C-alpha positions in Angstrom: 46.8 -7.6 1.6 44.2 -7.1 4.3 40.5 -6.7 3.4 38.4 -4.8 5.9 34.8 -5.9 6.2 32.2 -5.5 9.0 31.1 -8.6 10.8 27.5 -9.7 10.8 27.2 -8.5 14.4 28.6 -5.1 13.5 26.2 -4.8 10.6 23.3 -5.7 12.9 24.5 -3.0 15.4 24.3 -0.5 12.6 20.8 -1.5 11.5 19.5 -1.6 15.0 20.9 1.8 15.8 19.7 3.4 12.6 16.1 2.3 13.4 16.5 3.5 17.0 17.7 6.9 15.8 15.0 7.2 13.2 12.4 6.7 16.0 14.1 8.8 18.7 16.2 11.4 16.9 14.1 12.7 13.9 14.8 16.3 12.8 11.9 17.6 14.8 13.3 16.1 18.0 16.8 17.4 17.2 15.4 20.9 16.8 13.4 20.6 20.0 16.4 19.4 22.1 18.9 21.9 20.7 16.8 24.7 22.1 16.8 23.2 25.6 19.4 24.0 28.3 20.3 20.4 28.8 20.5 19.5 25.1 19.4 15.9 25.4 16.4 13.7 26.4 17.1 11.7 29.6 14.5 9.1 28.6 16.3 8.4 25.3 19.7 8.4 27.2 18.3 5.7 29.5 17.2 3.6 26.5 20.6 4.0 25.0 22.1 2.5 28.1 19.5 -0.1 29.1 18.3 -1.4 25.7 21.3 -0.9 23.4 24.3 -0.8 25.9 25.8 2.0 23.9 27.2 3.9 26.9 29.3 0.9 27.9 30.2 0.0 24.3 34.0 0.1 24.9 33.8 -0.4 28.7 35.3 -3.8 29.7 32.8 -6.5 30.6 34.1 -6.7 34.2 33.0 -3.0 34.6 29.5 -3.6 33.2 30.2 -2.8 29.6 30.1 -4.7 26.3 33.9 -4.8 25.8 33.7 -3.8 22.2 36.5 -1.9 20.3 37.2 1.0 18.0 35.4 -0.6 15.0 32.1 -0.8 16.9 32.6 2.7 18.1 33.0 3.9 14.6 29.8 2.2 13.5 27.9 3.9 16.3 29.4 7.4 15.8 28.8 7.3 12.1 25.1 6.6 12.6 24.8 9.3 15.3 26.5 11.8 13.0 24.0 10.9 10.3 21.1 11.6 12.7 22.7 14.6 14.4 21.8 13.0 17.7 21.5 15.5 20.6 23.1 13.6 23.5 26.3 13.7 25.6 27.5 10.4 24.0 30.7 11.7 22.5 31.7 13.4 25.7 30.8 10.4 27.9 31.4 7.2 25.9 34.3 8.4 23.7 36.3 11.1 25.6 35.8 10.3 29.3 35.7 6.6 28.9 38.7 6.7 26.6 40.6 8.8 29.1 39.8 6.4 32.0 40.9 3.4 29.9 44.1 5.1 28.8 45.0 6.0 32.3 45.5 2.4 33.4 44.1 3.3 36.8 42.3 0.2 37.9 40.8 1.8 41.0 39.3 4.7 39.1 38.0 2.4 36.4 36.3 0.2 38.9 34.7 3.2 40.5 33.7 5.3 37.5 33.2 3.0 34.5 30.2 1.1 35.9 27.9 4.1 36.4 29.0 5.5 33.0 28.0 2.2 31.4 24.7 2.1 33.3 23.9 5.6 32.0 23.7 7.1 35.5 26.8 9.2 35.1 27.4 11.8 32.4 31.1 12.5 32.1 33.4 14.6 29.9 37.1 15.5 29.4 38.4 19.1 29.8 41.6 19.7 28.0 41.4 22.8 25.9 41.9 26.2 27.5 41.4 29.7 26.0 43.7 29.0 23.0 41.5 25.9 22.1 44.4 23.5 21.9 43.6 19.9 22.6 47.0 19.2 24.2 48.4 18.6 27.7 51.4 20.8 26.9 51.6 24.3 28.3 48.6 23.9 30.6 47.7 26.9 32.7 45.3 25.0 34.9 47.3 24.1 38.0 46.9 21.2 40.5 48.4 21.8 44.0 48.7 18.9 46.4 46.7 19.3 49.6 48.3 18.7 52.9 45.7 16.2 53.9 45.9 14.4 50.6 44.4 14.9 47.2 44.8 18.0 45.0 43.1 21.3 44.4 42.7 22.7 40.9 42.8 26.4 39.9 42.4 27.7 36.4 39.9 27.6 33.5 38.9 25.3 30.6 36.9 26.2 27.6 35.0 24.4 24.9 34.2 21.6 27.3 31.8 19.3 25.5 28.6 18.9 27.7 30.6 20.4 30.5 27.5 22.2 32.0 25.6 18.9 32.6 28.4 16.5 33.3 28.4 14.7 36.6 32.1 14.0 36.3 34.8 16.2 34.6 38.2 14.7 33.9 40.6 17.6 33.9 44.1 17.9 32.4 46.1 20.1 34.7 49.8 20.8 35.5 50.9 19.2 38.7 54.3 19.2 40.4 55.2 16.0 38.6 54.1 17.2 35.2 50.8 17.2 33.2 48.3 14.9 35.0 44.6 13.9 34.9 42.2 14.7 37.7 38.6 13.8 38.4 36.2 16.6 39.6 32.7 15.9 40.7 29.7 18.1 39.8 28.9 20.3 42.8 32.4 20.5 44.1 33.2 23.7 46.0 34.8 26.3 43.8 33.6 24.8 40.5 31.8 27.2 38.1 30.3 26.2 34.8 28.9 28.5 32.1 27.2 27.3 28.9 28.8 28.8 25.8 26.8 30.2 22.8 28.4 28.2 20.0 28.0 27.7 16.3 26.8 24.1 16.6 23.4 24.2 18.4 23.2 20.4 18.5 26.2 19.9 20.8 26.4 21.8 24.0 29.8 23.2 25.3 30.8 25.1 28.4 33.4 27.2 30.0 34.6 25.7 33.3 36.5 27.5 36.0 38.3 26.0 39.0 38.9 27.9 42.2 40.9 25.5 44.5 38.5 22.8 43.5 39.1 19.4 45.3 40.1 16.8 42.7 41.3 13.1 42.7 44.3 12.1 40.7 43.6 9.6 37.9 46.6 7.4 37.0 50.0 8.6 38.0 51.3 12.2 38.3 53.0 13.3 35.1 51.2 10.8 32.9 48.7 13.3 31.6 50.3 14.1 28.3 50.3 10.4 27.3 46.8 9.9 28.5 45.5 12.9 26.6 47.4 12.1 23.5 46.1 8.5 23.3 42.5 9.6 24.2 42.5 12.4 21.5 44.0 10.0 18.9 41.2 7.4 19.4 38.5 10.1 19.7 39.7 11.6 16.4 38.9 8.3 14.7 35.4 8.3 16.3 34.9 11.9 15.3 36.0 11.2 11.7 33.3 8.5 11.5 30.7 10.9 12.9 31.7 13.3 10.1 31.3 10.6 7.5 27.8 9.9 8.8 26.9 13.6 8.5 28.4 14.0 5.1 26.5 10.9 3.8 23.2 12.5 5.1 24.0 15.7 3.3 24.7 13.8 0.0 21.4 11.9 0.4 19.5 15.1 1.0 21.0 16.7 -2.1 20.3 13.7 -4.4 16.8 13.4 -3.2 16.1 17.1 -3.8 17.8 17.0 -7.2 15.4 14.3 -8.2 12.3 16.0 -7.0 12.9 19.7 -7.7 11.8 20.7 -11.2 13.0 23.7 -13.2 12.3 24.5 -16.9 10.2 21.3 -17.0 13.1 19.0 -15.9 14.4 17.7 -12.6 17.4 19.8 -11.6 19.4 16.6 -11.2 19.4 16.3 -15.0 21.5 19.6 -15.3 25.2 19.1 -15.8 26.2 21.5 -13.0 24.1 19.6 -10.4 25.3 16.2 -11.7 28.9 17.3 -11.3 28.3 18.7 -7.9 26.7 15.5 -6.6 29.4 13.4 -8.2 32.1 15.5 -6.4 30.2 15.1 -3.1 30.0 11.3 -3.6 33.8 11.2 -4.1 34.3 13.2 -0.9 32.0 11.0 1.1 33.4 7.7 -0.1 37.0 8.8 0.3 36.3 10.0 3.8 34.6 6.7 4.6 37.7 4.8 3.5 39.9 7.0 5.6 37.7 6.6 8.7 37.3 2.9 8.3 41.0 2.3 7.8 41.7 4.4 10.9 39.2 2.2 12.9 41.0 -0.9 11.7 44.4 0.5 12.7 43.0 1.5 16.1 41.6 -2.0 16.6 44.9 -3.6 15.7 46.9 -0.9 17.7 48.9 -0.5 14.5 52.3 1.3 14.8 51.2 3.9 12.3 48.0 4.8 14.2 49.2 8.3 15.0 49.6 9.0 11.3 46.4 7.2 10.2 44.2 8.8 12.9 45.4 12.3 12.2 45.1 11.9 8.4 41.6 10.6 8.8 40.5 13.5 11.0 42.1 16.0 8.7 40.5 14.6 5.5 37.1 13.8 7.0 36.9 17.3 8.5 37.4 19.0 5.2 35.3 16.6 3.2 32.3 17.0 5.6 32.6 20.8 5.4 32.7 20.8 1.6 29.8 18.4 1.3 27.7 20.3 3.8 28.4 23.6 2.0 27.5 22.1 -1.4 24.3 20.6 0.1 23.1 24.2 0.7 24.0 25.2 -2.8 22.1 22.3 -4.4 19.0 23.3 -2.4 19.3 26.8 -3.6 17.2 29.5 -1.7 15.5 27.0 0.6 18.8 25.7 1.7 19.7 29.0 3.3 16.5 29.1 5.5 16.3 28.4 9.2 13.5 25.9 8.6 15.7 23.6 6.4 18.0 21.2 8.1 21.0 21.9 5.8 22.4 24.6 8.1 22.4 22.2 11.1 24.8 19.9 9.3 26.8 22.8 8.0 27.2 24.1 11.6 28.1 20.6 12.9 30.7 20.2 10.0 32.4 23.5 10.9 32.4 22.8 14.6 33.9 19.3 14.2 36.4 20.6 11.7 38.3 22.3 14.5 37.3 20.0 17.4 40.2 17.9 18.7 42.5 19.9 16.5 42.1 21.6 13.1 43.1 19.8 9.9 46.3 21.8 9.6 47.3 20.7 13.1 46.7 17.1 12.3 48.7 17.3 9.2 51.5 18.6 11.4 51.1 15.5 13.5 51.3 13.3 10.4 54.4 15.2 9.2 56.0 14.8 12.6 55.3 11.0 12.5 56.8 10.7 9.0 59.9 12.7 10.2 60.3 10.3 13.2 58.6 12.4 15.8 55.6 10.1 16.3 52.8 10.6 18.7 52.8 14.4 19.0 49.3 15.4 20.1 47.3 17.8 17.9 46.9 21.4 19.1 49.8 23.6 20.0 49.7 26.5 22.4 48.6 29.6 20.5 47.0 27.6 17.7 43.6 28.8 16.4 40.9 26.5 17.7 37.8 26.1 19.7 34.7 24.7 18.1 32.6 27.6 19.4 33.7 30.1 16.7 33.4 33.1 19.1 31.8 36.1 17.6 29.6 34.2 15.2 25.8 34.2 15.8 24.4 31.0 17.1 21.1 31.6 15.2 19.7 34.2 12.8 18.5 37.4 14.4 
């Protein structure tokens, strides 16, 4: 039997980051940044790179990073989810870095990973199209080989995390040799980016269009499906940890309020209904934490059942976070429904991340496929509901 415990270094990373986020990402700062077009503070971004090395956390040391693994990534994402950090960290350090590492392209890694680790390049991964599916199957974005070398992309991507501010966009597109990954630089001719009005105000997303945009192939032609599948699998583990952090914060908010709020001469936490609600929230949080931590261990060990474990963690943590965020509003009563209270920010993040990288039902399909011997199917099928923007829903009260 294997017992999973964090090392002293990993615990120190958590404590350091929690203090950093308390200083640089308090609720007032989150609300300020979510109203800006960029959605992040460049000064804090630089501190994350220079002082903490977070942007190069999983980047190999030879490329200027710390060379850490999935467990450290889970620690970081959990704390960022707890603080609702407004920054392009998930897009850059999880999705884009993960895709470059999964590509096995040494030249591209040597060129692109150092500036990512240094904080001088914001990057993202563009996979989902109009159907919101995080899969390299059935791509409509096309890559045509140019006579003089390179490729040109035509098509559109949606729900691209931090796509409007990224210096580098890694795009999954259909090439002659099959699904492939391409690098597109900001400012490339034919590239159009449009910010989306989404449910989660704390994480910016964009629609990106390509009109014969010059692009460089990453890895080998036809390897895009495997690159995207592996990237999404590891990103799902990191996102599950972020959901755990957010759910824990919602539980903490509820317990604190239940202790302080007095009705009929008693703290509301003494009422049976509130006790049971908080107890159920605790079960959800602790169960989600166990799922995310086990998935991190499996990712670090490159365990054979990682496709199963990662998808189950994402499915369970998504639903647990949403339940806890919803109950947090109920525990707070009338004040929990107001714009001024932070409960709705976590509720919006919970709903957004529930469908990001594939909805729970899609990940259960992946798990079922693994158990039936069809391991490694990426979440998100063409035509499946998805897209973290929840089109048609107001981004803020009118």
